Structures are given as structure tokens and as C-alpha cells.
C-alpha positions in Angstrom: 49.8 4.2 -30.4 47.2 1.2 -31.8 45.7 2.2 -34.9 42.5 0.5 -35.6 42.2 -1.4 -39.5 38.7 -2.2 -39.3 39.9 -6.3 -39.8 37.4 -8.8 -38.4 39.0 -11.3 -35.9 37.6 -14.9 -35.4 39.0 -17.7 -33.5 38.4 -21.3 -34.0 38.4 -24.1 -31.0 38.1 -28.0 -30.9 34.9 -28.7 -30.0 35.3 -30.2 -26.0 33.9 -33.4 -26.3 36.1 -34.2 -29.2 39.0 -32.1 -27.8 40.9 -35.4 -26.7 43.9 -37.3 -27.0 42.1 -38.2 -30.4 41.7 -34.8 -31.2 43.2 -31.5 -30.9 43.1 -28.3 -32.7 45.0 -25.6 -31.3 43.4 -21.4 -31.2 43.3 -20.3 -34.8 43.2 -16.5 -35.3 42.7 -14.6 -38.4 42.0 -11.7 -40.1 39.5 -10.8 -43.1 40.6 -11.6 -46.1 44.0 -13.1 -45.1 44.7 -16.7 -45.6 46.2 -18.5 -42.1 47.9 -21.9 -41.7 46.4 -24.3 -38.6 46.8 -27.5 -37.4 44.9 -30.6 -36.4 46.0 -33.8 -34.5 43.8 -36.8 -34.7 43.7 -40.5 -34.3 43.1 -42.6 -37.4 39.8 -43.0 -38.1 38.3 -40.9 -35.4 36.2 -37.2 -36.1 37.7 -34.1 -35.0 35.7 -30.8 -35.3 36.5 -27.5 -35.5 34.4 -25.0 -34.0 34.3 -21.5 -35.2 34.0 -18.4 -32.8 34.0 -15.2 -32.2 33.8 -13.4 -35.5 33.7 -9.5 -35.3 31.5 -9.6 -38.6 28.6 -11.4 -39.6 29.2 -15.1 -41.3 27.0 -16.0 -44.0 28.4 -19.2 -45.4 31.6 -21.8 -45.3 33.1 -23.8 -48.2 35.9 -26.5 -48.3 38.1 -24.9 -50.6 40.5 -27.7 -51.2 39.8 -31.2 -50.2 41.9 -34.0 -48.0 43.8 -36.7 -49.6 43.5 -39.1 -47.1 40.3 -38.5 -45.4 37.1 -36.6 -45.6 35.9 -33.0 -44.3 32.0 -31.9 -43.9 30.8 -28.7 -43.1 27.8 -28.9 -40.3 26.2 -25.3 -40.5 26.5 -23.1 -38.8 29.7 -23.5 -37.1 31.6 -26.7 -37.7 34.0 -28.2 -39.7 34.5 -32.1 -39.4 37.7 -33.7 -40.5 38.1 -37.7 -40.4 40.9 -40.1 -42.0 40.4 -43.2 -43.9 40.6 -45.6 -41.6 43.9 -47.3 -40.7 45.9 -44.1 -42.4 48.7 -42.8 -40.3 50.6 -39.6 -42.0 50.5 -36.2 -43.0 47.0 -34.7 -44.9 45.4 -31.6 -45.1 42.4 -29.2 -46.2 41.8 -25.7 -46.9 38.4 -23.9 -45.7 37.0 -20.4 -46.0 34.0 -18.2 -44.5 32.3 -15.7 -46.5 30.6 -12.6 -44.5 31.0 -9.2 -43.7 33.6 -7.6 -41.6 32.5 -4.6 -39.0 32.1 -1.8 -41.4 29.9 -4.1 -43.6 32.6 -4.9 -45.9 32.8 -8.3 -48.2 35.2 -10.6 -46.4 37.0 -13.9 -46.6 38.5 -15.9 -44.0 40.6 -18.6 -45.2 42.5 -21.2 -43.5 44.8 -24.0 -44.4 44.8 -27.0 -42.0 47.9 -29.3 -41.5 46.3 -32.7 -40.4 48.7 -35.3 -38.4 47.0 -38.5 -38.6 48.3 -40.6 -35.6 47.5 -44.3 -34.5 45.2 -45.2 -32.2 
């Protein structure tokens, strides 16, 4: 028997053109008011985009909670998170972002994702 918890779920995907060997982001599924871990692999200095999709409730805003140490991350409204490492940097990095909105019952919801980034040589 399945019990409905009324929690909203969303999925993020790498954008098509940027989802080549230079940018890889596996699907990340989250539930409202939880923090999940995701991962990204990107070539040094290249952009890698996460596109947020399939949100069961409306999302009102996105914010960077923790900035990366070896690159930059920006939000391109309404549904893209863009990461780029420092040119020449190879190694690990990370950042965290959150989306705020409502769940399927119109209750406030925060969906937080910690991204572990592997930056590779070109």
C-alpha cells in the first residue's frame, strides 16, 4: 500500500547542448524540505548548467547557499544554475543551492541541493 505524504518532488537535468563530455550532471530528485546530494563533472574553465524541472508545486525563488571555492556559480532565472571553474583548475569543488516555493498543499517548501563538482582537464 502506498501512502501519499504530500511532498513535492523536482528533478534537475543537464541542458542538452552543455551535456556533452565537458559537462555531465546526472538526474537529481528531491523532496520538499530536504537536502540531497548531487554531482557534476565539468572540464576546467567550461560552463556546466543544471536545469530544474518537474516541480510539483510552484517555485518562487532560487538562491546560492554556499559558493564554490574554485569557481563561480550563478542563477539564470527562472530555471538554470550555471557553474564554471577557474581556468586551469583541476580537482574537486562544491556548492549548494536552494529553491523556495510551495508544495502541492500550498505549504512553504525549500528544496536544497549540495553539488559535488569534479573538474577535469580539457
